[in-house]
C-alpha positions as CSV (number, residue, x, y, z in Angstrom):
1,M,0.2,-0.1,0.0
2,S,2.9,2.1,0.6
3,K,4.2,1.9,-2.9
4,E,0.9,2.7,-4.1
5,M,0.7,5.9,-2.1
6,D,4.4,6.9,-3.1
7,H,3.0,6.6,-6.9
8,S,0.2,8.4,-6.6
9,E,2.2,11.2,-5.0
10,V,4.5,10.9,-7.5
11,L,2.2,11.2,-10.1
12,R,0.1,14.1,-8.0
13,K,3.5,16.1,-8.1
14,L,4.1,15.6,-11.6
15,V,1.0,16.7,-13.0
16,E,1.3,19.5,-10.3
17,Q,4.2,20.3,-12.2
18,R,2.9,20.4,-15.3
19,K,0.2,22.5,-14.7
20,N,2.5,25.1,-13.2
21,K,4.4,25.0,-16.2
22,E,1.7,25.4,-18.5
23,I,0.2,28.6,-16.4
24,N,3.8,30.0,-16.5
25,T,4.2,29.3,-19.9
26,A,0.6,30.8,-21.0
27,R,1.6,33.8,-18.9
28,E,5.1,34.3,-20.3
29,E,3.1,34.3,-23.9
30,L,0.5,36.5,-23.1
31,L,2.9,39.0,-21.3
32,A,5.2,38.8,-24.7
33,F,2.0,39.3,-26.7
34,V,0.6,42.2,-24.9
35,Y,4.1,44.1,-24.7
36,K,4.6,43.7,-28.3
37,C,1.2,45.2,-29.0
38,M,1.9,48.0,-26.4
39,Q,5.2,48.7,-27.7
40,T,3.9,49.0,-31.3
41,T,1.1,51.4,-30.3
42,Y,3.5,53.7,-28.7
43,V,6.6,53.5,-30.9
44,G,4.4,53.7,-33.8
45,A,2.7,56.7,-32.7
46,L,6.0,58.4,-32.1
47,S,7.4,57.3,-35.7
48,R,4.2,58.8,-37.2
49,F,4.6,61.9,-35.4
50,E,8.4,62.2,-36.3
51,G,7.3,61.5,-40.0
52,A,4.9,64.5,-39.7
53,F,6.5,66.8,-37.7
54,G,10.4,65.9,-37.8
55,E,11.1,68.7,-40.3
56,F,10.5,71.2,-37.5
57,W,13.8,69.7,-35.5
58,G,15.8,68.5,-38.5
59,H,14.7,64.7,-38.5
60,N,15.7,64.5,-42.0
61,G,19.2,65.5,-41.3
62,G,21.1,68.4,-42.3
63,E,22.5,71.5,-40.4
64,L,20.1,72.6,-37.7
65,T,19.3,76.1,-36.7
66,E,19.3,77.0,-33.0
67,D,15.5,76.9,-33.2
68,Q,15.8,73.5,-34.6
69,K,18.1,72.3,-32.1
70,E,15.8,73.5,-29.2
71,I,13.0,71.7,-30.7
72,A,14.8,68.7,-30.9
73,R,15.8,69.0,-27.4
74,I,12.2,69.1,-26.1
75,W,11.3,66.6,-28.8
76,Q,13.7,64.2,-27.2
77,E,12.5,64.9,-23.6
78,T,9.0,64.2,-24.7
79,R,9.8,60.9,-26.6
80,R,11.7,59.7,-23.7
81,A,8.7,60.4,-21.4
82,I,6.4,58.5,-23.6
83,L,8.5,55.7,-23.9
84,D,9.1,55.6,-20.3
85,L,5.4,56.0,-19.7
86,G,4.5,53.0,-21.9
87,N,7.3,50.9,-20.3
88,E,5.8,51.9,-16.8
89,Q,2.5,50.9,-17.8
90,Y,3.8,47.4,-19.0
91,R,5.5,47.0,-15.7
92,K,2.1,47.4,-13.8
93,L,0.3,45.0,-16.1
94,E,3.0,42.6,-15.7
95,R,2.7,42.9,-12.0
96,Q,-1.1,42.6,-12.0
97,L,-1.2,39.4,-14.5
98,N,1.5,37.9,-12.1
99,E,-1.4,37.8,-9.3
100,Y,-3.4,35.4,-11.7
101,E,-3.2,31.8,-12.9
102,I,-3.4,32.2,-16.7
103,K,-4.1,29.1,-18.8
104,A,-4.4,29.3,-22.7
105,K,-7.6,27.6,-24.0
106,N,-5.6,25.9,-26.6
107,S,-1.8,24.5,-26.2
108,V,-0.8,26.5,-29.5
109,P,1.6,29.2,-28.8
110,V,0.8,32.7,-29.4
111,E,2.9,33.8,-32.4
112,L,4.5,37.1,-32.3
113,K,5.0,39.2,-35.5
């Protein structure tokens, strides 16, 4: 009887380990997917802004006037603040999601593009 209990205990532990691995894998895949979506959103927005208004701070190259240098400085501070805010929001989301057990409906991993 003791051997049966030992086997069932080993089996229970293996099942629990697999469940924990699936939960951790699902969480990691979800976090990677969410991070990529968030990053694409704010980096894409910055890129479009630079494309539309970059000429004001010499984004296309060339000699900068003093006004362009000042605008470039302001833009770099603003850009850094936007990126920092996006990364801060991701870290908050990550901390929150770590409070949950996340299990994928299917075992197919999320494909990042």
